[in-house]
mmCIF file of the N, C-alpha and C atoms, coordinates in Angstrom:
data_MODEL
# 
_entry.id   MODEL 
# 
loop_
_atom_site.group_PDB 
_atom_site.id 
_atom_site.type_symbol 
_atom_site.label_atom_id 
_atom_site.label_alt_id 
_atom_site.label_comp_id 
_atom_site.label_asym_id 
_atom_site.label_entity_id 
_atom_site.label_seq_id 
_atom_site.pdbx_PDB_ins_code 
_atom_site.Cartn_x 
_atom_site.Cartn_y 
_atom_site.Cartn_z 
_atom_site.occupancy 
_atom_site.B_iso_or_equiv 
_atom_site.pdbx_formal_charge 
_atom_site.auth_seq_id 
_atom_site.auth_comp_id 
_atom_site.auth_asym_id 
_atom_site.auth_atom_id 
_atom_site.pdbx_PDB_model_num 
ATOM 1   N N  . MET A 1 1  ? 25.946 -22.820 -33.074 1.00 0.00 ? 1  MET A N  1 
ATOM 2   C CA . MET A 1 1  ? 26.219 -21.987 -31.923 1.00 0.00 ? 1  MET A CA 1 
ATOM 3   C C  . MET A 1 1  ? 24.907 -21.485 -31.321 1.00 0.00 ? 1  MET A C  1 
ATOM 4   N N  . MET A 1 2  ? 24.797 -21.606 -30.012 1.00 0.00 ? 2  MET A N  1 
ATOM 5   C CA . MET A 1 2  ? 23.611 -21.122 -29.312 1.00 0.00 ? 2  MET A CA 1 
ATOM 6   C C  . MET A 1 2  ? 23.725 -19.620 -29.100 1.00 0.00 ? 2  MET A C  1 
ATOM 7   N N  . GLY A 1 3  ? 22.610 -18.951 -29.192 1.00 0.00 ? 3  GLY A N  1 
ATOM 8   C CA . GLY A 1 3  ? 22.596 -17.531 -28.919 1.00 0.00 ? 3  GLY A CA 1 
ATOM 9   C C  . GLY A 1 3  ? 22.262 -17.270 -27.459 1.00 0.00 ? 3  GLY A C  1 
ATOM 10  N N  . LYS A 1 4  ? 22.544 -16.077 -27.013 1.00 0.00 ? 4  LYS A N  1 
ATOM 11  C CA . LYS A 1 4  ? 22.173 -15.649 -25.659 1.00 0.00 ? 4  LYS A CA 1 
ATOM 12  C C  . LYS A 1 4  ? 20.681 -15.340 -25.624 1.00 0.00 ? 4  LYS A C  1 
ATOM 13  N N  . VAL A 1 5  ? 20.048 -15.763 -24.566 1.00 0.00 ? 5  VAL A N  1 
ATOM 14  C CA . VAL A 1 5  ? 18.627 -15.502 -24.372 1.00 0.00 ? 5  VAL A CA 1 
ATOM 15  C C  . VAL A 1 5  ? 18.466 -14.736 -23.073 1.00 0.00 ? 5  VAL A C  1 
ATOM 16  N N  . THR A 1 6  ? 17.754 -13.620 -23.127 1.00 0.00 ? 6  THR A N  1 
ATOM 17  C CA . THR A 1 6  ? 17.466 -12.842 -21.928 1.00 0.00 ? 6  THR A CA 1 
ATOM 18  C C  . THR A 1 6  ? 15.952 -12.794 -21.746 1.00 0.00 ? 6  THR A C  1 
ATOM 19  N N  . THR A 1 7  ? 15.521 -13.163 -20.542 1.00 0.00 ? 7  THR A N  1 
ATOM 20  C CA . THR A 1 7  ? 14.102 -13.180 -20.210 1.00 0.00 ? 7  THR A CA 1 
ATOM 21  C C  . THR A 1 7  ? 13.883 -12.321 -18.976 1.00 0.00 ? 7  THR A C  1 
ATOM 22  N N  . SER A 1 8  ? 12.851 -11.494 -19.020 1.00 0.00 ? 8  SER A N  1 
ATOM 23  C CA . SER A 1 8  ? 12.511 -10.659 -17.862 1.00 0.00 ? 8  SER A CA 1 
ATOM 24  C C  . SER A 1 8  ? 11.197 -11.110 -17.260 1.00 0.00 ? 8  SER A C  1 
ATOM 25  N N  . ILE A 1 9  ? 11.165 -11.136 -15.935 1.00 0.00 ? 9  ILE A N  1 
ATOM 26  C CA . ILE A 1 9  ? 9.944  -11.426 -15.186 1.00 0.00 ? 9  ILE A CA 1 
ATOM 27  C C  . ILE A 1 9  ? 9.660  -10.180 -14.363 1.00 0.00 ? 9  ILE A C  1 
ATOM 28  N N  . LEU A 1 10 ? 8.478  -9.626  -14.513 1.00 0.00 ? 10 LEU A N  1 
ATOM 29  C CA . LEU A 1 10 ? 8.081  -8.423  -13.767 1.00 0.00 ? 10 LEU A CA 1 
ATOM 30  C C  . LEU A 1 10 ? 6.852  -8.744  -12.939 1.00 0.00 ? 10 LEU A C  1 
ATOM 31  N N  . TRP A 1 11 ? 6.908  -8.415  -11.665 1.00 0.00 ? 11 TRP A N  1 
ATOM 32  C CA . TRP A 1 11 ? 5.778  -8.599  -10.761 1.00 0.00 ? 11 TRP A CA 1 
ATOM 33  C C  . TRP A 1 11 ? 5.545  -7.275  -10.064 1.00 0.00 ? 11 TRP A C  1 
ATOM 34  N N  . THR A 1 12 ? 4.289  -6.879  -9.914  1.00 0.00 ? 12 THR A N  1 
ATOM 35  C CA . THR A 1 12 ? 3.946  -5.629  -9.242  1.00 0.00 ? 12 THR A CA 1 
ATOM 36  C C  . THR A 1 12 ? 2.938  -5.918  -8.140  1.00 0.00 ? 12 THR A C  1 
ATOM 37  N N  . GLY A 1 13 ? 3.163  -5.330  -6.969  1.00 0.00 ? 13 GLY A N  1 
ATOM 38  C CA . GLY A 1 13 ? 2.236  -5.529  -5.857  1.00 0.00 ? 13 GLY A CA 1 
ATOM 39  C C  . GLY A 1 13 ? 2.699  -4.800  -4.618  1.00 0.00 ? 13 GLY A C  1 
ATOM 40  N N  . SER A 1 14 ? 2.242  -5.290  -3.473  1.00 0.00 ? 14 SER A N  1 
ATOM 41  C CA . SER A 1 14 ? 2.558  -4.630  -2.206  1.00 0.00 ? 14 SER A CA 1 
ATOM 42  C C  . SER A 1 14 ? 4.028  -4.859  -1.829  1.00 0.00 ? 14 SER A C  1 
ATOM 43  N N  . LYS A 1 15 ? 4.550  -3.927  -1.046  1.00 0.00 ? 15 LYS A N  1 
ATOM 44  C CA . LYS A 1 15 ? 5.950  -4.021  -0.626  1.00 0.00 ? 15 LYS A CA 1 
ATOM 45  C C  . LYS A 1 15 ? 6.177  -5.273  0.221   1.00 0.00 ? 15 LYS A C  1 
ATOM 46  N N  . GLU A 1 16 ? 5.265  -5.557  1.125   1.00 0.00 ? 16 GLU A N  1 
ATOM 47  C CA . GLU A 1 16 ? 5.386  -6.730  1.992   1.00 0.00 ? 16 GLU A CA 1 
ATOM 48  C C  . GLU A 1 16 ? 5.482  -8.014  1.174   1.00 0.00 ? 16 GLU A C  1 
ATOM 49  N N  . ARG A 1 17 ? 4.588  -8.147  0.211   1.00 0.00 ? 17 ARG A N  1 
ATOM 50  C CA . ARG A 1 17 ? 4.579  -9.354  -0.628  1.00 0.00 ? 17 ARG A CA 1 
ATOM 51  C C  . ARG A 1 17 ? 5.809  -9.396  -1.536  1.00 0.00 ? 17 ARG A C  1 
ATOM 52  N N  . GLY A 1 18 ? 6.203  -8.258  -2.073  1.00 0.00 ? 18 GLY A N  1 
ATOM 53  C CA . GLY A 1 18 ? 7.386  -8.193  -2.924  1.00 0.00 ? 18 GLY A CA 1 
ATOM 54  C C  . GLY A 1 18 ? 8.645  -8.623  -2.188  1.00 0.00 ? 18 GLY A C  1 
ATOM 55  N N  . GLU A 1 19 ? 8.776  -8.173  -0.936  1.00 0.00 ? 19 GLU A N  1 
ATOM 56  C CA . GLU A 1 19 ? 9.936  -8.561  -0.137  1.00 0.00 ? 19 GLU A CA 1 
ATOM 57  C C  . GLU A 1 19 ? 9.930  -10.061 0.159   1.00 0.00 ? 19 GLU A C  1 
ATOM 58  N N  . ALA A 1 20 ? 8.751  -10.616 0.406   1.00 0.00 ? 20 ALA A N  1 
ATOM 59  C CA . ALA A 1 20 ? 8.641  -12.054 0.661   1.00 0.00 ? 20 ALA A CA 1 
ATOM 60  C C  . ALA A 1 20 ? 8.993  -12.863 -0.591  1.00 0.00 ? 20 ALA A C  1 
ATOM 61  N N  . LEU A 1 21 ? 8.533  -12.400 -1.751  1.00 0.00 ? 21 LEU A N  1 
ATOM 62  C CA . LEU A 1 21 ? 8.858  -13.094 -2.996  1.00 0.00 ? 21 LEU A CA 1 
ATOM 63  C C  . LEU A 1 21 ? 10.350 -13.007 -3.298  1.00 0.00 ? 21 LEU A C  1 
ATOM 64  N N  . LEU A 1 22 ? 10.928 -11.853 -3.044  1.00 0.00 ? 22 LEU A N  1 
ATOM 65  C CA . LEU A 1 22 ? 12.372 -11.685 -3.230  1.00 0.00 ? 22 LEU A CA 1 
ATOM 66  C C  . LEU A 1 22 ? 13.141 -12.662 -2.339  1.00 0.00 ? 22 LEU A C  1 
ATOM 67  N N  . ALA A 1 23 ? 12.724 -12.781 -1.091  1.00 0.00 ? 23 ALA A N  1 
ATOM 68  C CA . ALA A 1 23 ? 13.379 -13.701 -0.162  1.00 0.00 ? 23 ALA A CA 1 
ATOM 69  C C  . ALA A 1 23 ? 13.253 -15.149 -0.622  1.00 0.00 ? 23 ALA A C  1 
ATOM 70  N N  . ALA A 1 24 ? 12.142 -15.474 -1.282  1.00 0.00 ? 24 ALA A N  1 
ATOM 71  C CA . ALA A 1 24 ? 11.920 -16.848 -1.737  1.00 0.00 ? 24 ALA A CA 1 
ATOM 72  C C  . ALA A 1 24 ? 12.878 -17.265 -2.845  1.00 0.00 ? 24 ALA A C  1 
ATOM 73  N N  . ILE A 1 25 ? 13.337 -16.309 -3.645  1.00 0.00 ? 25 ILE A N  1 
ATOM 74  C CA . ILE A 1 25 ? 14.243 -16.670 -4.741  1.00 0.00 ? 25 ILE A CA 1 
ATOM 75  C C  . ILE A 1 25 ? 15.696 -16.325 -4.453  1.00 0.00 ? 25 ILE A C  1 
ATOM 76  N N  . SER A 1 26 ? 15.951 -15.587 -3.392  1.00 0.00 ? 26 SER A N  1 
ATOM 77  C CA . SER A 1 26 ? 17.324 -15.185 -3.077  1.00 0.00 ? 26 SER A CA 1 
ATOM 78  C C  . SER A 1 26 ? 18.273 -16.352 -2.822  1.00 0.00 ? 26 SER A C  1 
ATOM 79  N N  . PRO A 1 27 ? 17.835 -17.457 -2.194  1.00 0.00 ? 27 PRO A N  1 
ATOM 80  C CA . PRO A 1 27 ? 18.766 -18.571 -1.976  1.00 0.00 ? 27 PRO A CA 1 
ATOM 81  C C  . PRO A 1 27 ? 19.218 -19.266 -3.260  1.00 0.00 ? 27 PRO A C  1 
ATOM 82  N N  . ASP A 1 28 ? 18.478 -19.084 -4.358  1.00 0.00 ? 28 ASP A N  1 
ATOM 83  C CA . ASP A 1 28 ? 18.871 -19.699 -5.626  1.00 0.00 ? 28 ASP A CA 1 
ATOM 84  C C  . ASP A 1 28 ? 20.217 -19.158 -6.093  1.00 0.00 ? 28 ASP A C  1 
ATOM 85  N N  . ASP A 1 29 ? 20.773 -19.771 -7.104  1.00 0.00 ? 29 ASP A N  1 
ATOM 86  C CA . ASP A 1 29 ? 22.082 -19.406 -7.627  1.00 0.00 ? 29 ASP A CA 1 
ATOM 87  C C  . ASP A 1 29 ? 22.068 -17.973 -8.156  1.00 0.00 ? 29 ASP A C  1 
ATOM 88  N N  . PRO A 1 30 ? 22.770 -17.052 -7.490  1.00 0.00 ? 30 PRO A N  1 
ATOM 89  C CA . PRO A 1 30 ? 22.726 -15.646 -7.916  1.00 0.00 ? 30 PRO A CA 1 
ATOM 90  C C  . PRO A 1 30 ? 23.416 -15.402 -9.262  1.00 0.00 ? 30 PRO A C  1 
ATOM 91  N N  . ASP A 1 31 ? 24.208 -16.344 -9.739  1.00 0.00 ? 31 ASP A N  1 
ATOM 92  C CA . ASP A 1 31 ? 24.846 -16.189 -11.049 1.00 0.00 ? 31 ASP A CA 1 
ATOM 93  C C  . ASP A 1 31 ? 23.861 -16.463 -12.186 1.00 0.00 ? 31 ASP A C  1 
ATOM 94  N N  . ASP A 1 32 ? 22.719 -17.077 -11.861 1.00 0.00 ? 32 ASP A N  1 
ATOM 95  C CA . ASP A 1 32 ? 21.734 -17.426 -12.880 1.00 0.00 ? 32 ASP A CA 1 
ATOM 96  C C  . ASP A 1 32 ? 20.840 -16.261 -13.277 1.00 0.00 ? 32 ASP A C  1 
ATOM 97  N N  . PHE A 1 33 ? 20.708 -15.270 -12.399 1.00 0.00 ? 33 PHE A N  1 
ATOM 98  C CA . PHE A 1 33 ? 19.796 -14.163 -12.689 1.00 0.00 ? 33 PHE A CA 1 
ATOM 99  C C  . PHE A 1 33 ? 20.140 -12.950 -11.845 1.00 0.00 ? 33 PHE A C  1 
ATOM 100 N N  . THR A 1 34 ? 19.598 -11.798 -12.259 1.00 0.00 ? 34 THR A N  1 
ATOM 101 C CA . THR A 1 34 ? 19.689 -10.592 -11.451 1.00 0.00 ? 34 THR A CA 1 
ATOM 102 C C  . THR A 1 34 ? 18.284 -10.247 -10.981 1.00 0.00 ? 34 THR A C  1 
ATOM 103 N N  . VAL A 1 35 ? 18.202 -9.622  -9.831  1.00 0.00 ? 35 VAL A N  1 
ATOM 104 C CA . VAL A 1 35 ? 16.890 -9.284  -9.283  1.00 0.00 ? 35 VAL A CA 1 
ATOM 105 C C  . VAL A 1 35 ? 16.981 -7.948  -8.563  1.00 0.00 ? 35 VAL A C  1 
ATOM 106 N N  . GLU A 1 36 ? 15.918 -7.163  -8.666  1.00 0.00 ? 36 GLU A N  1 
ATOM 107 C CA . GLU A 1 36 ? 15.841 -5.908  -7.931  1.00 0.00 ? 36 GLU A CA 1 
ATOM 108 C C  . GLU A 1 36 ? 14.394 -5.634  -7.564  1.00 0.00 ? 36 GLU A C  1 
ATOM 109 N N  . LEU A 1 37 ? 14.225 -4.961  -6.455  1.00 0.00 ? 37 LEU A N  1 
ATOM 110 C CA . LEU A 1 37 ? 12.911 -4.568  -5.978  1.00 0.00 ? 37 LEU A CA 1 
ATOM 111 C C  . LEU A 1 37 ? 12.852 -3.045  -6.024  1.00 0.00 ? 37 LEU A C  1 
ATOM 112 N N  . LEU A 1 38 ? 12.011 -2.530  -6.909  1.00 0.00 ? 38 LEU A N  1 
ATOM 113 C CA . LEU A 1 38 ? 11.904 -1.088  -7.117  1.00 0.00 ? 38 LEU A CA 1 
ATOM 114 C C  . LEU A 1 38 ? 10.661 -0.556  -6.420  1.00 0.00 ? 38 LEU A C  1 
ATOM 115 N N  . ASP A 1 39 ? 10.841 0.446   -5.599  1.00 0.00 ? 39 ASP A N  1 
ATOM 116 C CA . ASP A 1 39 ? 9.749  1.022   -4.818  1.00 0.00 ? 39 ASP A CA 1 
ATOM 117 C C  . ASP A 1 39 ? 9.178  2.230   -5.539  1.00 0.00 ? 39 ASP A C  1 
ATOM 118 N N  . SER A 1 40 ? 7.857  2.246   -5.699  1.00 0.00 ? 40 SER A N  1 
ATOM 119 C CA . SER A 1 40 ? 7.183  3.435   -6.230  1.00 0.00 ? 40 SER A CA 1 
ATOM 120 C C  . SER A 1 40 ? 6.194  3.903   -5.168  1.00 0.00 ? 40 SER A C  1 
ATOM 121 N N  . SER A 1 41 ? 5.410  4.879   -5.476  1.00 0.00 ? 41 SER A N  1 
ATOM 122 C CA . SER A 1 41 ? 4.555  5.498   -4.460  1.00 0.00 ? 41 SER A CA 1 
ATOM 123 C C  . SER A 1 41 ? 3.539  4.541   -3.840  1.00 0.00 ? 41 SER A C  1 
ATOM 124 N N  . ASP A 1 42 ? 2.882  3.738   -4.630  1.00 0.00 ? 42 ASP A N  1 
ATOM 125 C CA . ASP A 1 42 ? 1.814  2.905   -4.068  1.00 0.00 ? 42 ASP A CA 1 
ATOM 126 C C  . ASP A 1 42 ? 2.082  1.406   -4.153  1.00 0.00 ? 42 ASP A C  1 
ATOM 127 N N  . CYS A 1 43 ? 3.186  0.995   -4.759  1.00 0.00 ? 43 CYS A N  1 
ATOM 128 C CA . CYS A 1 43 ? 3.486  -0.432  -4.872  1.00 0.00 ? 43 CYS A CA 1 
ATOM 129 C C  . CYS A 1 43 ? 4.979  -0.617  -5.174  1.00 0.00 ? 43 CYS A C  1 
ATOM 130 N N  . VAL A 1 44 ? 5.385  -1.863  -5.279  1.00 0.00 ? 44 VAL A N  1 
ATOM 131 C CA . VAL A 1 44 ? 6.757  -2.169  -5.659  1.00 0.00 ? 44 VAL A CA 1 
ATOM 132 C C  . VAL A 1 44 ? 6.733  -3.031  -6.915  1.00 0.00 ? 44 VAL A C  1 
ATOM 133 N N  . GLU A 1 45 ? 7.858  -3.029  -7.603  1.00 0.00 ? 45 GLU A N  1 
ATOM 134 C CA . GLU A 1 45 ? 8.001  -3.884  -8.779  1.00 0.00 ? 45 GLU A CA 1 
ATOM 135 C C  . GLU A 1 45 ? 9.208  -4.785  -8.552  1.00 0.00 ? 45 GLU A C  1 
ATOM 136 N N  . LEU A 1 46 ? 8.988  -6.081  -8.645  1.00 0.00 ? 46 LEU A N  1 
ATOM 137 C CA . LEU A 1 46 ? 10.052 -7.064  -8.556  1.00 0.00 ? 46 LEU A CA 1 
ATOM 138 C C  . LEU A 1 46 ? 10.477 -7.379  -9.986  1.00 0.00 ? 46 LEU A C  1 
ATOM 139 N N  . ARG A 1 47 ? 11.737 -7.105  -10.301 1.00 0.00 ? 47 ARG A N  1 
ATOM 140 C CA . ARG A 1 47 ? 12.259 -7.326  -11.648 1.00 0.00 ? 47 ARG A CA 1 
ATOM 141 C C  . ARG A 1 47 ? 13.325 -8.415  -11.585 1.00 0.00 ? 47 ARG A C  1 
ATOM 142 N N  . ILE A 1 48 ? 13.125 -9.450  -12.365 1.00 0.00 ? 48 ILE A N  1 
ATOM 143 C CA . ILE A 1 48 ? 14.065 -10.559 -12.434 1.00 0.00 ? 48 ILE A CA 1 
ATOM 144 C C  . ILE A 1 48 ? 14.494 -10.692 -13.886 1.00 0.00 ? 48 ILE A C  1 
ATOM 145 N N  . GLU A 1 49 ? 15.796 -10.778 -14.115 1.00 0.00 ? 49 GLU A N  1 
ATOM 146 C CA . GLU A 1 49 ? 16.307 -10.938 -15.472 1.00 0.00 ? 49 GLU A CA 1 
ATOM 147 C C  . GLU A 1 49 ? 17.213 -12.168 -15.521 1.00 0.00 ? 49 GLU A C  1 
ATOM 148 N N  . VAL A 1 50 ? 16.880 -13.061 -16.435 1.00 0.00 ? 50 VAL A N  1 
ATOM 149 C CA . VAL A 1 50 ? 17.627 -14.304 -16.616 1.00 0.00 ? 50 VAL A CA 1 
ATOM 150 C C  . VAL A 1 50 ? 18.327 -14.233 -17.966 1.00 0.00 ? 50 VAL A C  1 
ATOM 151 N N  . THR A 1 51 ? 19.637 -14.455 -17.990 1.00 0.00 ? 51 THR A N  1 
ATOM 152 C CA . THR A 1 51 ? 20.387 -14.496 -19.240 1.00 0.00 ? 51 THR A CA 1 
ATOM 153 C C  . THR A 1 51 ? 21.129 -15.828 -19.304 1.00 0.00 ? 51 THR A C  1 
ATOM 154 N N  . LYS A 1 52 ? 20.856 -16.592 -20.337 1.00 0.00 ? 52 LYS A N  1 
ATOM 155 C CA . LYS A 1 52 ? 21.433 -17.926 -20.496 1.00 0.00 ? 52 LYS A CA 1 
ATOM 156 C C  . LYS A 1 52 ? 21.841 -18.154 -21.944 1.00 0.00 ? 52 LYS A C  1 
ATOM 157 N N  . ASP A 1 53 ? 22.672 -19.154 -22.152 1.00 0.00 ? 53 ASP A N  1 
ATOM 158 C CA . ASP A 1 53 ? 23.002 -19.614 -23.499 1.00 0.00 ? 53 ASP A CA 1 
ATOM 159 C C  . ASP A 1 53 ? 21.940 -20.611 -23.938 1.00 0.00 ? 53 ASP A C  1 
ATOM 160 N N  . GLY A 1 54 ? 21.141 -20.250 -24.912 1.00 0.00 ? 54 GLY A N  1 
ATOM 161 C CA . GLY A 1 54 ? 20.149 -21.149 -25.475 1.00 0.00 ? 54 GLY A CA 1 
ATOM 162 C C  . GLY A 1 54 ? 18.793 -21.080 -24.793 1.00 0.00 ? 54 GLY A C  1 
ATOM 163 N N  . LEU A 1 55 ? 17.782 -21.413 -25.568 1.00 0.00 ? 55 LEU A N  1 
ATOM 164 C CA . LEU A 1 55 ? 16.403 -21.360 -25.081 1.00 0.00 ? 55 LEU A CA 1 
ATOM 165 C C  . LEU A 1 55 ? 16.124 -22.392 -24.006 1.00 0.00 ? 55 LEU A C  1 
ATOM 166 N N  . GLY A 1 56 ? 16.670 -23.589 -24.147 1.00 0.00 ? 56 GLY A N  1 
ATOM 167 C CA . GLY A 1 56 ? 16.421 -24.646 -23.169 1.00 0.00 ? 56 GLY A CA 1 
ATOM 168 C C  . GLY A 1 56 ? 16.920 -24.287 -21.784 1.00 0.00 ? 56 GLY A C  1 
ATOM 169 N N  . ARG A 1 57 ? 18.122 -23.769 -21.704 1.00 0.00 ? 57 ARG A N  1 
ATOM 170 C CA . ARG A 1 57 ? 18.675 -23.373 -20.398 1.00 0.00 ? 57 ARG A CA 1 
ATOM 171 C C  . ARG A 1 57 ? 17.905 -22.196 -19.810 1.00 0.00 ? 57 ARG A C  1 
ATOM 172 N N  . SER A 1 58 ? 17.525 -21.266 -20.663 1.00 0.00 ? 58 SER A N  1 
ATOM 173 C CA . SER A 1 58 ? 16.756 -20.119 -20.196 1.00 0.00 ? 58 SER A CA 1 
ATOM 174 C C  . SER A 1 58 ? 15.411 -20.582 -19.647 1.00 0.00 ? 58 SER A C  1 
ATOM 175 N N  . ARG A 1 59 ? 14.767 -21.470 -20.358 1.00 0.00 ? 59 ARG A N  1 
ATOM 176 C CA . ARG A 1 59 ? 13.461 -21.967 -19.918 1.00 0.00 ? 59 ARG A CA 1 
ATOM 177 C C  . ARG A 1 59 ? 13.570 -22.693 -18.584 1.00 0.00 ? 59 ARG A C  1 
ATOM 178 N N  . ALA A 1 60 ? 14.594 -23.508 -18.422 1.00 0.00 ? 60 ALA A N  1 
ATOM 179 C CA . ALA A 1 60 ? 14.763 -24.242 -17.164 1.00 0.00 ? 60 ALA A CA 1 
ATOM 180 C C  . ALA A 1 60 ? 14.927 -23.285 -15.986 1.00 0.00 ? 60 ALA A C  1 
ATOM 181 N N  . SER A 1 61 ? 15.724 -22.250 -16.164 1.00 0.00 ? 61 SER A N  1 
ATOM 182 C CA . SER A 1 61 ? 15.928 -21.274 -15.084 1.00 0.00 ? 61 SER A CA 1 
ATOM 183 C C  . SER A 1 61 ? 14.652 -20.497 -14.781 1.00 0.00 ? 61 SER A C  1 
ATOM 184 N N  . VAL A 1 62 ? 13.952 -20.067 -15.815 1.00 0.00 ? 62 VAL A N  1 
ATOM 185 C CA . VAL A 1 62 ? 12.700 -19.325 -15.626 1.00 0.00 ? 62 VAL A CA 1 
ATOM 186 C C  . VAL A 1 62 ? 11.660 -20.221 -14.944 1.00 0.00 ? 62 VAL A C  1 
ATOM 187 N N  . ASP A 1 63 ? 11.573 -21.476 -15.361 1.00 0.00 ? 63 ASP A N  1 
ATOM 188 C CA . ASP A 1 63 ? 10.643 -22.418 -14.722 1.00 0.00 ? 63 ASP A CA 1 
ATOM 189 C C  . ASP A 1 63 ? 10.943 -22.558 -13.234 1.00 0.00 ? 63 ASP A C  1 
ATOM 190 N N  . ASP A 1 64 ? 12.221 -22.688 -12.873 1.00 0.00 ? 64 ASP A N  1 
ATOM 191 C CA . ASP A 1 64 ? 12.615 -22.814 -11.462 1.00 0.00 ? 64 ASP A CA 1 
ATOM 192 C C  . ASP A 1 64 ? 12.217 -21.574 -10.665 1.00 0.00 ? 64 ASP A C  1 
ATOM 193 N N  . ILE A 1 65 ? 12.491 -20.407 -11.223 1.00 0.00 ? 65 ILE A N  1 
ATOM 194 C CA . ILE A 1 65 ? 12.160 -19.154 -10.538 1.00 0.00 ? 65 ILE A CA 1 
ATOM 195 C C  . ILE A 1 65 ? 10.655 -19.021 -10.361 1.00 0.00 ? 65 ILE A C  1 
ATOM 196 N N  . LEU A 1 66 ? 9.898  -19.310 -11.423 1.00 0.00 ? 66 LEU A N  1 
ATOM 197 C CA . LEU A 1 66 ? 8.436  -19.199 -11.332 1.00 0.00 ? 66 LEU A CA 1 
ATOM 198 C C  . LEU A 1 66 ? 7.864  -20.198 -10.326 1.00 0.00 ? 66 LEU A C  1 
ATOM 199 N N  . ALA A 1 67 ? 8.449  -21.385 -10.239 1.00 0.00 ? 67 ALA A N  1 
ATOM 200 C CA . ALA A 1 67 ? 7.995  -22.376 -9.256  1.00 0.00 ? 67 ALA A CA 1 
ATOM 201 C C  . ALA A 1 67 ? 8.222  -21.858 -7.834  1.00 0.00 ? 67 ALA A C  1 
ATOM 202 N N  . CYS A 1 68 ? 9.389  -21.251 -7.593  1.00 0.00 ? 68 CYS A N  1 
ATOM 203 C CA . CYS A 1 68 ? 9.677  -20.683 -6.268  1.00 0.00 ? 68 CYS A CA 1 
ATOM 204 C C  . CYS A 1 68 ? 8.716  -19.543 -5.945  1.00 0.00 ? 68 CYS A C  1 
ATOM 205 N N  . LEU A 1 69 ? 8.486  -18.669 -6.908  1.00 0.00 ? 69 LEU A N  1 
ATOM 206 C CA . LEU A 1 69 ? 7.572  -17.546 -6.698  1.00 0.00 ? 69 LEU A CA 1 
ATOM 207 C C  . LEU A 1 69 ? 6.149  -18.030 -6.442  1.00 0.00 ? 69 LEU A C  1 
ATOM 208 N N  . SER A 1 70 ? 5.721  -19.020 -7.191  1.00 0.00 ? 70 SER A N  1 
ATOM 209 C CA . SER A 1 70 ? 4.369  -19.560 -7.035  1.00 0.00 ? 70 SER A CA 1 
ATOM 210 C C  . SER A 1 70 ? 4.189  -20.200 -5.673  1.00 0.00 ? 70 SER A C  1 
ATOM 211 N N  . ALA A 1 71 ? 5.173  -20.970 -5.220  1.00 0.00 ? 71 ALA A N  1 
ATOM 212 C CA . ALA A 1 71 ? 5.095  -21.602 -3.903  1.00 0.00 ? 71 ALA A CA 1 
ATOM 213 C C  . ALA A 1 71 ? 5.043  -20.544 -2.803  1.00 0.00 ? 71 ALA A C  1 
ATOM 214 N N  . ALA A 1 72 ? 5.875  -19.509 -2.942  1.00 0.00 ? 72 ALA A N  1 
ATOM 215 C CA . ALA A 1 72 ? 5.881  -18.442 -1.939  1.00 0.00 ? 72 ALA A CA 1 
ATOM 216 C C  . ALA A 1 72 ? 4.556  -17.706 -1.924  1.00 0.00 ? 72 ALA A C  1 
ATOM 217 N N  . GLU A 1 73 ? 4.013  -17.436 -3.099  1.00 0.00 ? 73 GLU A N  1 
ATOM 218 C CA . GLU A 1 73 ? 2.736  -16.725 -3.177  1.00 0.00 ? 73 GLU A CA 1 
ATOM 219 C C  . GLU A 1 73 ? 1.603  -17.556 -2.580  1.00 0.00 ? 73 GLU A C  1 
ATOM 220 N N  . SER A 1 74 ? 1.620  -18.854 -2.824  1.00 0.00 ? 74 SER A N  1 
ATOM 221 C CA . SER A 1 74 ? 0.603  -19.734 -2.234  1.00 0.00 ? 74 SER A CA 1 
ATOM 222 C C  . SER A 1 74 ? 0.707  -19.742 -0.715  1.00 0.00 ? 74 SER A C  1 
ATOM 223 N N  . GLY A 1 75 ? 1.939  -19.741 -0.205  1.00 0.00 ? 75 GLY A N  1 
ATOM 224 C CA . GLY A 1 75 ? 2.133  -19.682 1.237   1.00 0.00 ? 75 GLY A CA 1 
ATOM 225 C C  . GLY A 1 75 ? 1.617  -18.374 1.820   1.00 0.00 ? 75 GLY A C  1 
ATOM 226 N N  . LEU A 1 76 ? 1.883  -17.278 1.138   1.00 0.00 ? 76 LEU A N  1 
ATOM 227 C CA . LEU A 1 76 ? 1.391  -15.974 1.598   1.00 0.00 ? 76 LEU A CA 1 
ATOM 228 C C  . LEU A 1 76 ? -0.135 -15.920 1.573   1.00 0.00 ? 76 LEU A C  1 
ATOM 229 N N  . ASP A 1 77 ? -0.729 -16.496 0.521   1.00 0.00 ? 77 ASP A N  1 
ATOM 230 C CA . ASP A 1 77 ? -2.190 -16.497 0.417   1.00 0.00 ? 77 ASP A CA 1 
ATOM 231 C C  . ASP A 1 77 ? -2.829 -17.304 1.536   1.00 0.00 ? 77 ASP A C  1 
ATOM 232 N N  . SER A 1 78 ? -2.174 -18.375 1.949   1.00 0.00 ? 78 SER A N  1 
ATOM 233 C CA . SER A 1 78 ? -2.745 -19.211 3.007   1.00 0.00 ? 78 SER A CA 1 
ATOM 234 C C  . SER A 1 78 ? -2.677 -18.540 4.374   1.00 0.00 ? 78 SER A C  1 
ATOM 235 N N  . LEU A 1 79 ? -1.777 -17.553 4.522   1.00 0.00 ? 79 LEU A N  1 
ATOM 236 C CA . LEU A 1 79 ? -1.674 -16.817 5.781   1.00 0.00 ? 79 LEU A CA 1 
ATOM 237 C C  . LEU A 1 79 ? -2.763 -15.760 5.941   1.00 0.00 ? 79 LEU A C  1 
ATOM 238 N N  . HIS A 1 80 ? -3.372 -15.357 4.832   1.00 0.00 ? 80 HIS A N  1 
ATOM 239 C CA . HIS A 1 80 ? -4.358 -14.267 4.877   1.00 0.00 ? 80 HIS A CA 1 
ATOM 240 C C  . HIS A 1 80 ? -5.757 -14.772 4.828   1.00 0.00 ? 80 HIS A C  1 
# 
């Protein structure tokens, strides 16, 4: 029997960039993960939590999310 695996991804930075990163992963399957953007005084924190059955499925979902975030971040960097 496979166990449940929960993985958290935390990113901290500017509100503008956080909102763009959130938009980059929002089209993905919302049943695969939960996401929230928490605002603090000087920055925001993007929190993504993935819960899957088994390590392999969890890794695949985390890899997909990180690929989307990386592509979005590269696009943002090229604009500045």
